[in-house]
N, CA, C, O and the ligand as a Tripos MOL2 file, in Angstrom:
@<TRIPOS>MOLECULE
protein
  301   299    76     0     0
PROTEIN
NO_CHARGES

@<TRIPOS>ATOM
      1 N           0.8470   -1.1900   -0.0030 N.3       1 MET1
      2 CA         -0.0050    0.0040   -0.0090 C.3       1 MET1
      3 C           0.8730    1.2450    0.0260 C.2       1 MET1
      4 O           1.7800    1.3630    0.8500 O.2       1 MET1
      5 N           0.5910    2.1520   -0.8700 N.am      2 LYS2
      6 CA          1.3850    3.3680   -0.9860 C.3       2 LYS2
      7 C           0.4460    4.5800   -1.0660 C.2       2 LYS2
      8 O          -0.4880    4.6170   -1.8680 O.2       2 LYS2
      9 N           0.7170    5.5300   -0.2410 N.am      3 THR3
     10 CA         -0.0870    6.7470   -0.2610 C.3       3 THR3
     11 C           0.8260    7.9170   -0.6520 C.2       3 THR3
     12 O           1.9220    8.0820   -0.1180 O.2       3 THR3
     13 N           0.3410    8.7080   -1.5890 N.am      4 ILE4
     14 CA          1.0690    9.8550   -2.0180 C.3       4 ILE4
     15 C           0.3360   11.1290   -1.6150 C.2       4 ILE4
     16 O          -0.8750   11.2290   -1.8080 O.2       4 ILE4
     17 N           1.0510   12.1000   -1.0590 N.am      5 HIS5
     18 CA          0.4630   13.3150   -0.5730 C.3       5 HIS5
     19 C           0.8110   14.4670   -1.5070 C.2       5 HIS5
     20 O           1.8840   14.4940   -2.1110 O.2       5 HIS5
     21 N          -0.0700   15.3730   -1.6100 N.am      6 CYS6
     22 CA          0.1840   16.6410   -2.3230 C.3       6 CYS6
     23 C           1.3430   17.3400   -1.7240 C.2       6 CYS6
     24 O           1.4340   17.4570   -0.5020 O.2       6 CYS6
     25 N           2.2810   17.8340   -2.5830 N.am      7 SER7
     26 CA          3.4950   18.4720   -2.0600 C.3       7 SER7
     27 C           3.1700   19.8680   -1.5250 C.2       7 SER7
     28 O           3.9880   20.4520   -0.8140 O.2       7 SER7
     29 N           1.9850   20.4200   -1.8520 N.am      8 ALA8
     30 CA          1.6330   21.7580   -1.4030 C.3       8 ALA8
     31 C           0.7550   21.7520   -0.1800 C.2       8 ALA8
     32 O           1.0700   22.4300    0.7980 O.2       8 ALA8
     33 N          -0.3750   20.9870   -0.1970 N.am      9 CYS9
     34 CA         -1.3460   21.0110    0.9080 C.3       9 CYS9
     35 C          -1.3610   19.7680    1.7280 C.2       9 CYS9
     36 O          -2.0720   19.7040    2.7300 O.2       9 CYS9
     37 N          -0.5900   18.7540    1.3370 N.am     10 ARG10
     38 CA         -0.4290   17.4600    2.0360 C.3      10 ARG10
     39 C          -1.6750   16.5790    2.0330 C.2      10 ARG10
     40 O          -1.7390   15.6170    2.7980 O.2      10 ARG10
     41 N          -2.6200   16.8650    1.2360 N.am     11 CYS11
     42 CA         -3.8300   16.0140    1.1350 C.3      11 CYS11
     43 C          -3.3980   14.7650    0.3520 C.2      11 CYS11
     44 O          -2.3750   14.7840   -0.3330 O.2      11 CYS11
     45 N          -4.1760   13.6870    0.4560 N.am     12 VAL12
     46 CA         -3.8830   12.4470   -0.2690 C.3      12 VAL12
     47 C          -4.3510   12.6100   -1.7370 C.2      12 VAL12
     48 O          -5.4770   13.0290   -2.0060 O.2      12 VAL12
     49 N          -3.4690   12.2720   -2.6460 N.am     13 VAL13
     50 CA         -3.8090   12.3760   -4.0520 C.3      13 VAL13
     51 C          -4.1670   11.0220   -4.6390 C.2      13 VAL13
     52 O          -3.6410    9.9950   -4.2090 O.2      13 VAL13
     53 N          -5.0430   11.0170   -5.5980 N.am     14 THR14
     54 CA         -5.4780    9.7720   -6.2970 C.3      14 THR14
     55 C          -4.5340    9.4140   -7.4540 C.2      14 THR14
     56 O          -3.6750   10.1770   -7.8940 O.2      14 THR14
     57 N          -4.7770    8.2020   -7.8900 N.am     15 ASN15
     58 CA         -3.8900    7.7510   -9.0340 C.3      15 ASN15
     59 C          -3.9930    8.6450  -10.2380 C.2      15 ASN15
     60 O          -2.9810    8.8880  -10.8960 O.2      15 ASN15
     61 N          -5.1890    9.1580  -10.5660 N.am     16 ASN16
     62 CA         -5.3360   10.0090  -11.7530 C.3      16 ASN16
     63 C          -4.6060   11.3520  -11.5160 C.2      16 ASN16
     64 O          -4.0760   11.9560  -12.4490 O.2      16 ASN16
     65 N          -4.5930   11.7970  -10.2580 N.am     17 GLU17
     66 CA         -3.9010   13.0630  -10.0200 C.3      17 GLU17
     67 C          -2.4070   12.9040  -10.2250 C.2      17 GLU17
     68 O          -1.7490   13.7930  -10.7670 O.2      17 GLU17
     69 N          -1.8640   11.7520   -9.7850 N.am     18 VAL18
     70 CA         -0.4140   11.4480   -9.9390 C.3      18 VAL18
     71 C          -0.1410   11.3830  -11.4630 C.2      18 VAL18
     72 O           0.8230   11.9710  -11.9540 O.2      18 VAL18
     73 N          -0.9940   10.6700  -12.1800 N.am     19 ALA19
     74 CA         -0.8000   10.4930  -13.6490 C.3      19 ALA19
     75 C          -0.8170   11.8590  -14.3510 C.2      19 ALA19
     76 O          -0.0070   12.1210  -15.2410 O.2      19 ALA19
     77 N          -1.7470   12.7190  -13.9390 N.am     20 LEU20
     78 CA         -1.8180   14.0550  -14.6050 C.3      20 LEU20
     79 C          -0.6000   14.9000  -14.3260 C.2      20 LEU20
     80 O          -0.1230   15.6290  -15.1960 O.2      20 LEU20
     81 N          -0.1050   14.8040  -13.1300 N.am     21 ASN21
     82 CA          1.1560   15.4940  -12.7630 C.3      21 ASN21
     83 C           2.2800   15.0730  -13.6540 C.2      21 ASN21
     84 O           3.0330   15.9080  -14.1540 O.2      21 ASN21
     85 N           2.4050   13.7570  -13.8640 N.am     22 ILE22
     86 CA          3.4990   13.1840  -14.6930 C.3      22 ILE22
     87 C           3.2910   13.6400  -16.0880 C.2      22 ILE22
     88 O           4.2530   14.0340  -16.7470 O.2      22 ILE22
     89 N           2.0610   13.6100  -16.5890 N.am     23 LYS23
     90 CA          1.7690   13.9530  -17.9360 C.3      23 LYS23
     91 C           2.1060   15.4460  -18.2130 C.2      23 LYS23
     92 O           2.6920   15.7840  -19.2410 O.2      23 LYS23
     93 N           1.7220   16.3010  -17.2800 N.am     24 LEU24
     94 CA          1.9020   17.7490  -17.4630 C.3      24 LEU24
     95 C           3.2620   18.2630  -17.0950 C.2      24 LEU24
     96 O           3.7860   19.1790  -17.7280 O.2      24 LEU24
     97 N           3.8380   17.6740  -16.0680 N.am     25 LEU25
     98 CA          5.0810   18.2020  -15.4280 C.3      25 LEU25
     99 C           6.2760   17.3220  -15.5320 C.2      25 LEU25
    100 O           7.3910   17.7550  -15.2380 O.2      25 LEU25
    101 N           6.0800   16.0760  -15.9490 N.am     26 GLY26
    102 CA          7.2020   15.1250  -15.9700 C.3      26 GLY26
    103 C           7.2390   14.2770  -14.7050 C.2      26 GLY26
    104 O           6.4940   14.4940  -13.7500 O.2      26 GLY26
    105 N           8.1480   13.2940  -14.7460 N.am     27 LYS27
    106 CA          8.1900   12.3130  -13.6680 C.3      27 LYS27
    107 C           8.8080   12.8070  -12.3950 C.2      27 LYS27
    108 O           9.8800   12.3260  -12.0300 O.2      27 LYS27
    109 N           8.2030   13.7380  -11.6940 N.am     28 GLN28
    110 CA          8.7720   14.2280  -10.4760 C.3      28 GLN28
    111 C           7.7270   14.0150   -9.3450 C.2      28 GLN28
    112 O           7.0330   14.9160   -8.8750 O.2      28 GLN28
    113 N           7.7020   12.7240   -8.9700 N.am     29 ILE29
    114 CA          6.7030   12.2860   -7.9710 C.3      29 ILE29
    115 C           6.8040   13.0950   -6.6790 C.2      29 ILE29
    116 O           5.8090   13.3010   -5.9830 O.2      29 ILE29
    117 N           8.0110   13.5470   -6.3710 N.am     30 ALA30
    118 CA          8.2240   14.2990   -5.1420 C.3      30 ALA30
    119 C           7.4330   15.5850   -5.0730 C.2      30 ALA30
    120 O           7.1380   16.0860   -3.9880 O.2      30 ALA30
    121 N           7.0850   16.1290   -6.2520 N.am     31 THR31
    122 CA          6.3860   17.3860   -6.2360 C.3      31 THR31
    123 C           4.9700   17.2310   -6.8580 C.2      31 THR31
    124 O           4.4540   18.1360   -7.5140 O.2      31 THR31
    125 N           4.3800   16.0610   -6.6210 N.am     32 VAL32
    126 CA          2.9980   15.8400   -7.1110 C.3      32 VAL32
    127 C           2.0470   16.7570   -6.3140 C.2      32 VAL32
    128 O           2.1870   16.9380   -5.1040 O.2      32 VAL32
    129 N           1.1050   17.3080   -7.0300 N.am     33 ARG33
    130 CA          0.1130   18.1570   -6.3830 C.3      33 ARG33
    131 C          -1.3090   17.6290   -6.6520 C.2      33 ARG33
    132 O          -1.5460   16.9520   -7.6530 O.2      33 ARG33
    133 N          -2.2220   17.9390   -5.7760 N.am     34 CYS34
    134 CA         -3.6390   17.5430   -5.9550 C.3      34 CYS34
    135 C          -4.2490   18.4550   -6.9920 C.2      34 CYS34
    136 O          -3.6210   19.4360   -7.3900 O.2      34 CYS34
    137 N          -5.4900   18.1500   -7.4530 N.am     35 TYR35
    138 CA         -6.1310   18.9190   -8.4580 C.3      35 TYR35
    139 C          -6.1920   20.4110   -8.1140 C.2      35 TYR35
    140 O          -5.9150   21.2720   -8.9480 O.2      35 TYR35
    141 N          -6.5630   20.6870   -6.8550 N.am     36 ALA36
    142 CA         -6.7340   22.0590   -6.4250 C.3      36 ALA36
    143 C          -5.4390   22.8400   -6.4710 C.2      36 ALA36
    144 O          -5.4200   23.9690   -6.9600 O.2      36 ALA36
    145 N          -4.3380   22.2570   -5.9660 N.am     37 CYS37
    146 CA         -3.0430   22.9320   -5.9940 C.3      37 CYS37
    147 C          -2.4840   23.0030   -7.3780 C.2      37 CYS37
    148 O          -1.8770   24.0040   -7.7590 O.2      37 CYS37
    149 N          -2.6800   21.9430   -8.1460 N.am     38 LEU38
    150 CA         -2.2000   21.9320   -9.5410 C.3      38 LEU38
    151 C          -2.8740   22.9950  -10.3640 C.2      38 LEU38
    152 O          -2.2510   23.6650  -11.1870 O.2      38 LEU38
    153 N          -4.1910   23.1390  -10.1210 N.am     39 ALA39
    154 CA         -4.9580   24.1810  -10.8780 C.3      39 ALA39
    155 C          -4.4060   25.5520  -10.5460 C.2      39 ALA39
    156 O          -4.2540   26.4060  -11.4200 O.2      39 ALA39
    157 N          -4.1020   25.7550   -9.2460 N.am     40 LYS40
    158 CA         -3.5290   27.0830   -8.8320 C.3      40 LYS40
    159 C          -2.1690   27.2720   -9.4890 C.2      40 LYS40
    160 O          -1.8780   28.3640   -9.9750 O.2      40 LYS40
    161 N          -1.3280   26.2430   -9.5180 N.am     41 ALA41
    162 CA          0.0040   26.3450  -10.1030 C.3      41 ALA41
    163 C          -0.0410   26.6280  -11.5850 C.2      41 ALA41
    164 O           0.7710   27.3840  -12.1170 O.2      41 ALA41
    165 N          -1.0330   25.9900  -12.2620 N.am     42 LEU42
    166 CA         -1.1150   26.1390  -13.7280 C.3      42 LEU42
    167 C          -2.0600   27.2770  -14.1450 C.2      42 LEU42
    168 O          -2.2260   27.5480  -15.3340 O.2      42 LEU42
    169 N          -2.6550   27.9160  -13.1890 N.am     43 ASP43
    170 CA         -3.5850   29.0280  -13.4280 C.3      43 ASP43
    171 C          -4.7330   28.5940  -14.3230 C.2      43 ASP43
    172 O          -5.0790   29.2550  -15.3030 O.2      43 ASP43
    173 N          -5.3250   27.4290  -13.9420 N.am     44 CYS44
    174 CA         -6.5210   26.9150  -14.6100 C.3      44 CYS44
    175 C          -7.5060   26.4330  -13.5680 C.2      44 CYS44
    176 O          -7.2470   26.5740  -12.3730 O.2      44 CYS44
    177 N          -8.5930   25.8850  -13.9710 N.am     45 THR45
    178 CA         -9.5700   25.4060  -12.9680 C.3      45 THR45
    179 C          -9.4580   23.9070  -12.7870 C.2      45 THR45
    180 O          -8.8750   23.1950  -13.6050 O.2      45 THR45
    181 N         -10.0720   23.4260  -11.6200 N.am     46 VAL46
    182 CA        -10.0490   21.9890  -11.3820 C.3      46 VAL46
    183 C         -10.8380   21.2650  -12.4500 C.2      46 VAL46
    184 O         -10.5280   20.1240  -12.7930 O.2      46 VAL46
    185 N         -11.8620   21.9260  -12.9810 N.am     47 GLU47
    186 CA        -12.6780   21.3030  -14.0500 C.3      47 GLU47
    187 C         -11.7900   21.1110  -15.3020 C.2      47 GLU47
    188 O         -11.8900   20.1010  -15.9980 O.2      47 GLU47
    189 N         -10.9540   22.0700  -15.5580 N.am     48 ASP48
    190 CA        -10.0450   21.9180  -16.7390 C.3      48 ASP48
    191 C          -9.2010   20.6800  -16.5570 C.2      48 ASP48
    192 O          -8.9770   19.9390  -17.5140 O.2      48 ASP48
    193 N          -8.7260   20.4390  -15.3430 N.am     49 LEU49
    194 CA         -7.9000   19.3070  -15.0910 C.3      49 LEU49
    195 C          -8.6450   17.9660  -15.2600 C.2      49 LEU49
    196 O          -8.1350   16.9980  -15.8230 O.2      49 LEU49
    197 N          -9.8680   17.9760  -14.7430 N.am     50 HIS50
    198 CA        -10.7220   16.7720  -14.9200 C.3      50 HIS50
    199 C         -10.9570   16.4690  -16.3990 C.2      50 HIS50
    200 O         -10.9830   15.3130  -16.8230 O.2      50 HIS50
    201 N         -11.1290   17.5640  -17.1800 N.am     51 GLU51
    202 CA        -11.3080   17.3610  -18.6110 C.3      51 GLU51
    203 C         -10.0530   16.8220  -19.2700 C.2      51 GLU51
    204 O         -10.1290   15.9970  -20.1810 O.2      51 GLU51
    205 N          -8.9100   17.2810  -18.8170 N.am     52 LYS52
    206 CA         -7.6320   16.7690  -19.3530 C.3      52 LYS52
    207 C          -7.4940   15.2600  -19.0590 C.2      52 LYS52
    208 O          -7.1090   14.4840  -19.9340 O.2      52 LYS52
    209 N          -7.8160   14.8580  -17.8160 N.am     53 VAL53
    210 CA         -7.7170   13.5240  -17.4180 C.3      53 VAL53
    211 C          -8.6220   12.6650  -18.3070 C.2      53 VAL53
    212 O          -8.1970   11.6390  -18.8360 O.2      53 VAL53
    213 N          -9.8790   13.1050  -18.4600 N.am     54 ALA54
    214 CA        -10.8480   12.3800  -19.2800 C.3      54 ALA54
    215 C         -10.3590   12.2300  -20.7420 C.2      54 ALA54
    216 O         -10.5430   11.2040  -21.3960 O.2      54 ALA54
    217 N          -9.7260   13.3230  -21.2030 N.am     55 PHE55
    218 CA         -9.2060   13.3570  -22.5800 C.3      55 PHE55
    219 C          -8.0840   12.3720  -22.7340 C.2      55 PHE55
    220 O          -8.0890   11.5850  -23.6800 O.2      55 PHE55
    221 N          -7.0980   12.3840  -21.8170 N.am     56 TYR56
    222 CA         -5.9270   11.5060  -21.9360 C.3      56 TYR56
    223 C          -6.4150   10.0200  -21.7750 C.2      56 TYR56
    224 O          -5.9100    9.1280  -22.4560 O.2      56 TYR56
    225 N          -7.3630    9.7880  -20.9000 N.am     57 GLN57
    226 CA         -7.8810    8.4190  -20.7500 C.3      57 GLN57
    227 C          -8.5700    7.9640  -21.9600 C.2      57 GLN57
    228 O          -8.4530    6.7980  -22.3390 O.2      57 GLN57
    229 N          -9.2910    8.8340  -22.5930 N.am     58 SER58
    230 CA        -10.0410    8.4370  -23.8150 C.3      58 SER58
    231 C          -9.0460    8.1560  -25.0050 C.2      58 SER58
    232 O          -9.3690    7.4420  -25.9550 O.2      58 SER58
    233 N          -7.8540    8.7450  -24.8970 N.am     59 MET59
    234 CA         -6.8180    8.4650  -25.8750 C.3      59 MET59
    235 C          -6.0640    7.1770  -25.5700 C.2      59 MET59
    236 O          -5.2190    6.7320  -26.3470 O.2      59 MET59
    237 N          -6.3880    6.5920  -24.4270 N.am     60 GLY60
    238 CA         -5.6770    5.3930  -24.0270 C.3      60 GLY60
    239 C          -4.2760    5.6260  -23.5780 C.2      60 GLY60
    240 O          -3.4150    4.7600  -23.7290 O.2      60 GLY60
    241 N          -4.0300    6.7860  -23.0260 N.am     61 CYS61
    242 CA         -2.6680    7.2000  -22.5870 C.3      61 CYS61
    243 C          -2.1390    6.2400  -21.5480 C.2      61 CYS61
    244 O          -2.7940    5.9590  -20.5440 O.2      61 CYS61
    245 N          -0.9580    5.7480  -21.8000 N.am     62 SER62
    246 CA         -0.3610    4.6990  -20.9070 C.3      62 SER62
    247 C          -0.0470    5.2130  -19.5090 C.2      62 SER62
    248 O          -0.0400    4.4470  -18.5450 O.2      62 SER62
    249 N           0.2180    6.5470  -19.3990 N.am     63 VAL63
    250 CA          0.5110    7.1210  -18.1200 C.3      63 VAL63
    251 C          -0.6400    6.9240  -17.1560 C.2      63 VAL63
    252 O          -0.4380    6.7750  -15.9510 O.2      63 VAL63
    253 N          -1.8430    6.9240  -17.6940 N.am     64 PHE64
    254 CA         -3.0380    6.7850  -16.8380 C.3      64 PHE64
    255 C          -3.4080    5.3420  -16.5760 C.2      64 PHE64
    256 O          -4.3810    5.0710  -15.8710 O.2      64 PHE64
    257 N          -2.6710    4.4340  -17.1160 N.am     65 LYS65
    258 CA         -2.9590    3.0030  -16.8310 C.3      65 LYS65
    259 C          -2.0090    2.4670  -15.7670 C.2      65 LYS65
    260 O          -2.2150    1.3770  -15.2320 O.2      65 LYS65
    261 N          -0.9640    3.2420  -15.4620 N.am     66 GLU66
    262 CA          0.0090    2.8060  -14.4220 C.3      66 GLU66
    263 C          -0.6450    2.9570  -13.0660 C.2      66 GLU66
    264 O          -1.5340    3.7840  -12.8670 O.2      66 GLU66
    265 N          -0.1770    2.1260  -12.1280 N.am     67 ILE67
    266 CA         -0.6640    2.2490  -10.7460 C.3      67 ILE67
    267 C           0.4740    2.9640   -9.9690 C.2      67 ILE67
    268 O           1.5740    2.4300   -9.8240 O.2      67 ILE67
    269 N           0.1820    4.1450   -9.4940 N.am     68 TYR68
    270 CA          1.2030    4.9010   -8.7110 C.3      68 TYR68
    271 C           0.8440    4.8820   -7.2430 C.2      68 TYR68
    272 O           1.7240    4.9240   -6.3830 O.2      68 TYR68
    273 N          -0.4180    4.8210   -6.9560 N.am     69 THR69
    274 CA         -0.9000    4.8280   -5.5860 C.3      69 THR69
    275 C          -2.1200    3.9440   -5.5170 C.2      69 THR69
    276 O          -2.8280    3.7750   -6.5100 O.2      69 THR69
    277 N          -2.3740    3.3710   -4.3420 N.am     70 THR70
    278 CA         -3.5720    2.5150   -4.1880 C.3      70 THR70
    279 C          -4.7620    3.3900   -3.8190 C.2      70 THR70
    280 O          -5.8810    2.8900   -3.6980 O.2      70 THR70
    281 N          -4.5400    4.6820   -3.6390 N.am     71 GLU71
    282 CA         -5.6270    5.5550   -3.2070 C.3      71 GLU71
    283 C          -6.5650    5.8220   -4.4080 C.2      71 GLU71
    284 O          -6.0880    6.1920   -5.4800 O.2      71 GLU71
    285 N          -7.8000    5.6510   -4.2530 N.am     72 GLN72
    286 CA         -8.7890    5.8880   -5.2800 C.3      72 GLN72
    287 C          -9.9970    6.6050   -4.7050 C.2      72 GLN72
    288 O         -10.4520    6.2650   -3.6140 O.2      72 GLN72
    289 N         -10.5330    7.6090   -5.4310 N.am     73 HIS73
    290 CA        -11.7280    8.2260   -5.0370 C.3      73 HIS73
    291 C         -12.8710    7.3290   -5.3990 C.2      73 HIS73
    292 O         -12.7990    6.6230   -6.4050 O.2      73 HIS73
    293 N         -13.9310    7.3270   -4.6130 N.am     74 THR74
    294 CA        -15.0580    6.3950   -4.8790 C.3      74 THR74
    295 C         -16.0630    7.0730   -5.7420 C.2      74 THR74
    296 O         -17.2380    7.1630   -5.3860 O.2      74 THR74
    297 N         -15.6080    7.5740   -6.9190 N.am     75 SER75
    298 CA        -16.4800    8.2310   -7.8180 C.3      75 SER75
    299 C         -16.5660    7.4470   -9.0980 C.2      75 SER75
    300 O         -17.2770    7.8470  -10.0200 O.2      75 SER75
    301 ZN         -2.9000   20.1090   -2.6720 Zn       76 ZN76
@<TRIPOS>BOND
     1     1     2 1
     2     2     3 1
     3     3     4 2
     4     3     5 am
     5     5     6 1
     6     6     7 1
     7     7     8 2
     8     7     9 am
     9     9    10 1
    10    10    11 1
    11    11    12 2
    12    11    13 am
    13    13    14 1
    14    14    15 1
    15    15    16 2
    16    15    17 am
    17    17    18 1
    18    18    19 1
    19    19    20 2
    20    19    21 am
    21    21    22 1
    22    22    23 1
    23    23    24 2
    24    23    25 am
    25    25    26 1
    26    26    27 1
    27    27    28 2
    28    27    29 am
    29    29    30 1
    30    30    31 1
    31    31    32 2
    32    31    33 am
    33    33    34 1
    34    34    35 1
    35    35    36 2
    36    35    37 am
    37    37    38 1
    38    38    39 1
    39    39    40 2
    40    39    41 am
    41    41    42 1
    42    42    43 1
    43    43    44 2
    44    43    45 am
    45    45    46 1
    46    46    47 1
    47    47    48 2
    48    47    49 am
    49    49    50 1
    50    50    51 1
    51    51    52 2
    52    51    53 am
    53    53    54 1
    54    54    55 1
    55    55    56 2
    56    55    57 am
    57    57    58 1
    58    58    59 1
    59    59    60 2
    60    59    61 am
    61    61    62 1
    62    62    63 1
    63    63    64 2
    64    63    65 am
    65    65    66 1
    66    66    67 1
    67    67    68 2
    68    67    69 am
    69    69    70 1
    70    70    71 1
    71    71    72 2
    72    71    73 am
    73    73    74 1
    74    74    75 1
    75    75    76 2
    76    75    77 am
    77    77    78 1
    78    78    79 1
    79    79    80 2
    80    79    81 am
    81    81    82 1
    82    82    83 1
    83    83    84 2
    84    83    85 am
    85    85    86 1
    86    86    87 1
    87    87    88 2
    88    87    89 am
    89    89    90 1
    90    90    91 1
    91    91    92 2
    92    91    93 am
    93    93    94 1
    94    94    95 1
    95    95    96 2
    96    95    97 am
    97    97    98 1
    98    98    99 1
    99    99   100 2
   100    99   101 am
   101   101   102 1
   102   102   103 1
   103   103   104 2
   104   103   105 am
   105   105   106 1
   106   106   107 1
   107   107   108 2
   108   107   109 am
   109   109   110 1
   110   110   111 1
   111   111   112 2
   112   111   113 am
   113   113   114 1
   114   114   115 1
   115   115   116 2
   116   115   117 am
   117   117   118 1
   118   118   119 1
   119   119   120 2
   120   119   121 am
   121   121   122 1
   122   122   123 1
   123   123   124 2
   124   123   125 am
   125   125   126 1
   126   126   127 1
   127   127   128 2
   128   127   129 am
   129   129   130 1
   130   130   131 1
   131   131   132 2
   132   131   133 am
   133   133   134 1
   134   134   135 1
   135   135   136 2
   136   135   137 am
   137   137   138 1
   138   138   139 1
   139   139   140 2
   140   139   141 am
   141   141   142 1
   142   142   143 1
   143   143   144 2
   144   143   145 am
   145   145   146 1
   146   146   147 1
   147   147   148 2
   148   147   149 am
   149   149   150 1
   150   150   151 1
   151   151   152 2
   152   151   153 am
   153   153   154 1
   154   154   155 1
   155   155   156 2
   156   155   157 am
   157   157   158 1
   158   158   159 1
   159   159   160 2
   160   159   161 am
   161   161   162 1
   162   162   163 1
   163   163   164 2
   164   163   165 am
   165   165   166 1
   166   166   167 1
   167   167   168 2
   168   167   169 am
   169   169   170 1
   170   170   171 1
   171   171   172 2
   172   171   173 am
   173   173   174 1
   174   174   175 1
   175   175   176 2
   176   175   177 am
   177   177   178 1
   178   178   179 1
   179   179   180 2
   180   179   181 am
   181   181   182 1
   182   182   183 1
   183   183   184 2
   184   183   185 am
   185   185   186 1
   186   186   187 1
   187   187   188 2
   188   187   189 am
   189   189   190 1
   190   190   191 1
   191   191   192 2
   192   191   193 am
   193   193   194 1
   194   194   195 1
   195   195   196 2
   196   195   197 am
   197   197   198 1
   198   198   199 1
   199   199   200 2
   200   199   201 am
   201   201   202 1
   202   202   203 1
   203   203   204 2
   204   203   205 am
   205   205   206 1
   206   206   207 1
   207   207   208 2
   208   207   209 am
   209   209   210 1
   210   210   211 1
   211   211   212 2
   212   211   213 am
   213   213   214 1
   214   214   215 1
   215   215   216 2
   216   215   217 am
   217   217   218 1
   218   218   219 1
   219   219   220 2
   220   219   221 am
   221   221   222 1
   222   222   223 1
   223   223   224 2
   224   223   225 am
   225   225   226 1
   226   226   227 1
   227   227   228 2
   228   227   229 am
   229   229   230 1
   230   230   231 1
   231   231   232 2
   232   231   233 am
   233   233   234 1
   234   234   235 1
   235   235   236 2
   236   235   237 am
   237   237   238 1
   238   238   239 1
   239   239   240 2
   240   239   241 am
   241   241   242 1
   242   242   243 1
   243   243   244 2
   244   243   245 am
   245   245   246 1
   246   246   247 1
   247   247   248 2
   248   247   249 am
   249   249   250 1
   250   250   251 1
   251   251   252 2
   252   251   253 am
   253   253   254 1
   254   254   255 1
   255   255   256 2
   256   255   257 am
   257   257   258 1
   258   258   259 1
   259   259   260 2
   260   259   261 am
   261   261   262 1
   262   262   263 1
   263   263   264 2
   264   263   265 am
   265   265   266 1
   266   266   267 1
   267   267   268 2
   268   267   269 am
   269   269   270 1
   270   270   271 1
   271   271   272 2
   272   271   273 am
   273   273   274 1
   274   274   275 1
   275   275   276 2
   276   275   277 am
   277   277   278 1
   278   278   279 1
   279   279   280 2
   280   279   281 am
   281   281   282 1
   282   282   283 1
   283   283   284 2
   284   283   285 am
   285   285   286 1
   286   286   287 1
   287   287   288 2
   288   287   289 am
   289   289   290 1
   290   290   291 1
   291   291   292 2
   292   291   293 am
   293   293   294 1
   294   294   295 1
   295   295   296 2
   296   295   297 am
   297   297   298 1
   298   298   299 1
   299   299   300 2
@<TRIPOS>SUBSTRUCTURE
     1 MET1         2 RESIDUE 1 A MET
     2 LYS2         6 RESIDUE 1 A LYS
     3 THR3        10 RESIDUE 1 A THR
     4 ILE4        14 RESIDUE 1 A ILE
     5 HIS5        18 RESIDUE 1 A HIS
     6 CYS6        22 RESIDUE 1 A CYS
     7 SER7        26 RESIDUE 1 A SER
     8 ALA8        30 RESIDUE 1 A ALA
     9 CYS9        34 RESIDUE 1 A CYS
    10 ARG10       38 RESIDUE 1 A ARG
    11 CYS11       42 RESIDUE 1 A CYS
    12 VAL12       46 RESIDUE 1 A VAL
    13 VAL13       50 RESIDUE 1 A VAL
    14 THR14       54 RESIDUE 1 A THR
    15 ASN15       58 RESIDUE 1 A ASN
    16 ASN16       62 RESIDUE 1 A ASN
    17 GLU17       66 RESIDUE 1 A GLU
    18 VAL18       70 RESIDUE 1 A VAL
    19 ALA19       74 RESIDUE 1 A ALA
    20 LEU20       78 RESIDUE 1 A LEU
    21 ASN21       82 RESIDUE 1 A ASN
    22 ILE22       86 RESIDUE 1 A ILE
    23 LYS23       90 RESIDUE 1 A LYS
    24 LEU24       94 RESIDUE 1 A LEU
    25 LEU25       98 RESIDUE 1 A LEU
    26 GLY26      102 RESIDUE 1 A GLY
    27 LYS27      106 RESIDUE 1 A LYS
    28 GLN28      110 RESIDUE 1 A GLN
    29 ILE29      114 RESIDUE 1 A ILE
    30 ALA30      118 RESIDUE 1 A ALA
    31 THR31      122 RESIDUE 1 A THR
    32 VAL32      126 RESIDUE 1 A VAL
    33 ARG33      130 RESIDUE 1 A ARG
    34 CYS34      134 RESIDUE 1 A CYS
    35 TYR35      138 RESIDUE 1 A TYR
    36 ALA36      142 RESIDUE 1 A ALA
    37 CYS37      146 RESIDUE 1 A CYS
    38 LEU38      150 RESIDUE 1 A LEU
    39 ALA39      154 RESIDUE 1 A ALA
    40 LYS40      158 RESIDUE 1 A LYS
    41 ALA41      162 RESIDUE 1 A ALA
    42 LEU42      166 RESIDUE 1 A LEU
    43 ASP43      170 RESIDUE 1 A ASP
    44 CYS44      174 RESIDUE 1 A CYS
    45 THR45      178 RESIDUE 1 A THR
    46 VAL46      182 RESIDUE 1 A VAL
    47 GLU47      186 RESIDUE 1 A GLU
    48 ASP48      190 RESIDUE 1 A ASP
    49 LEU49      194 RESIDUE 1 A LEU
    50 HIS50      198 RESIDUE 1 A HIS
    51 GLU51      202 RESIDUE 1 A GLU
    52 LYS52      206 RESIDUE 1 A LYS
    53 VAL53      210 RESIDUE 1 A VAL
    54 ALA54      214 RESIDUE 1 A ALA
    55 PHE55      218 RESIDUE 1 A PHE
    56 TYR56      222 RESIDUE 1 A TYR
    57 GLN57      226 RESIDUE 1 A GLN
    58 SER58      230 RESIDUE 1 A SER
    59 MET59      234 RESIDUE 1 A MET
    60 GLY60      238 RESIDUE 1 A GLY
    61 CYS61      242 RESIDUE 1 A CYS
    62 SER62      246 RESIDUE 1 A SER
    63 VAL63      250 RESIDUE 1 A VAL
    64 PHE64      254 RESIDUE 1 A PHE
    65 LYS65      258 RESIDUE 1 A LYS
    66 GLU66      262 RESIDUE 1 A GLU
    67 ILE67      266 RESIDUE 1 A ILE
    68 TYR68      270 RESIDUE 1 A TYR
    69 THR69      274 RESIDUE 1 A THR
    70 THR70      278 RESIDUE 1 A THR
    71 GLU71      282 RESIDUE 1 A GLU
    72 GLN72      286 RESIDUE 1 A GLN
    73 HIS73      290 RESIDUE 1 A HIS
    74 THR74      294 RESIDUE 1 A THR
    75 SER75      298 RESIDUE 1 A SER
    76 ZN76       301 GROUP 0 **** ****
């Protein structure tokens, strides 16, 4: 079991959040941020990030198929 925390607010991040960080910022797991903090850093909205995740997943992006953390939102 592995839990990854947001490097900014320390909240627990989900697998998709880790994958999005890698996709947008490169493989720097140490500086992974949650959607809220990532949106602030990138000056976009959390909805924009959700759309990006959905887009990459629909493309079958391999980054989003990897398991980085066992943490999952129940949505
Ligand atoms: Zn955060």
